[in-house]
C-alpha positions in Angstrom: 99.5 127.1 64.3 98.9 123.7 66.0 96.0 121.6 64.7 94.8 118.5 66.6 92.8 115.6 65.2 91.7 112.6 67.3 91.0 109.1 66.2 90.5 105.6 67.7 87.1 106.0 69.4 84.5 103.3 69.1 82.1 101.0 71.0 83.4 98.3 73.3 82.0 96.1 76.1 82.9 96.6 79.7 86.4 95.4 80.4 87.6 96.1 76.9 90.3 98.3 75.6 90.8 101.2 73.1 93.7 103.3 72.1 93.0 106.9 71.1 95.4 108.9 69.0 95.8 112.6 68.5 97.8 113.9 65.6 99.4 117.3 65.9 100.1 119.3 62.8 101.4 122.8 62.1 104.3 123.8 64.5 103.6 121.0 67.1 106.7 121.9 69.1 105.3 125.2 70.3 103.2 123.4 72.9 104.6 122.6 76.4 101.9 120.2 77.7 99.2 118.0 76.3 96.2 116.3 77.7 93.1 114.1 77.2 89.7 115.3 78.4 86.3 113.8 78.2 82.7 115.0 78.3 79.7 112.8 78.9 76.2 114.1 77.9 74.9 116.5 80.5 78.2 116.7 82.3 81.1 119.1 82.4 84.3 118.4 80.5 86.9 116.7 82.8 90.5 116.0 82.5 91.5 112.4 82.2 95.3 112.5 81.7 98.0 115.0 80.9 101.7 115.3 80.4 104.3 118.0 80.1 107.3 118.2 77.8 109.5 117.4 80.8 107.5 114.2 81.4 105.4 115.3 84.4 102.2 113.2 84.2 98.9 113.5 85.9 95.9 111.2 85.9 92.4 111.7 87.2 91.7 109.3 90.1 88.8 107.8 88.1 91.2 106.5 85.4 94.4 105.9 87.4 95.8 102.4 86.8 93.6 101.9 83.7 94.6 104.7 81.3 98.1 105.5 80.1 99.1 108.7 78.3 102.1 108.5 75.9 103.6 110.5 73.1 105.6 109.8 70.0 107.3 113.1 69.2 108.8 111.8 65.9 105.2 111.1 64.6 103.7 114.2 66.3 101.2 111.9 68.0 99.7 111.7 71.4 98.1 108.5 72.6 95.7 107.4 75.3 95.7 103.7 76.0 92.4 102.8 77.9 92.1 99.4 79.5 89.4 97.8 81.6 86.9 100.2 80.3 83.7 100.8 82.3 80.3 102.2 81.2 81.1 105.4 83.1 84.0 106.0 80.7 81.5 106.6 77.9 82.1 110.2 76.6 83.5 112.2 73.8 87.2 112.4 74.3 89.2 115.4 73.3 92.9 116.0 73.1 94.3 119.5 74.0 97.6 121.4 74.0 98.9 124.4 75.8 101.8 126.8 75.5 102.0 128.4 78.9 105.2 128.2 80.9 105.5 125.2 83.1 105.0 126.9 86.5 103.7 125.1 89.6 100.3 126.7 88.9 100.2 125.2 85.4 101.4 121.8 86.6 98.7 121.9 89.3 96.1 122.8 86.7 97.0 120.2 84.1 93.6 118.5 84.3 91.7 121.8 84.1 90.4 122.6 80.7 91.1 126.4 81.2 94.8 125.6 81.1 94.6 124.7 77.5 94.5 126.8 74.3 94.1 124.3 71.4 91.5 121.5 71.2 90.7 118.8 68.8 87.2 118.0 67.5 86.7 114.9 69.7 86.1 111.2 69.2 83.3 109.2 70.8 83.9 106.3 73.2 81.0 104.1 74.2 81.3 101.3 76.7 78.4 98.9 77.2 77.8 96.7 80.2 
């Protein structure tokens, strides 16, 4: 069974960068797509970036051009490079994985939390102005 563990969160000033990592363990090749989500206090969890095993990638409009999702299969690790961070990026960030078949519906729903089955515990990102 896949287990996910995030790391790399922290506190930075506006305009700074962070790289989050998510290590997969326990049969990581059973998943077909992975994603990064975030949740700010008092707000719903939202998708930031996601990718499928066939390299289909989606970004939320709010992070497009600033965040990059990437994966090192050999290390079983998913990354989220975050540049030009803004105070509104402050949130707990979660990685997630899913095993549904890559239908058009799944691809369309890559930034929806309901598409995913496995979740990490989260890592906090705080951006100060």
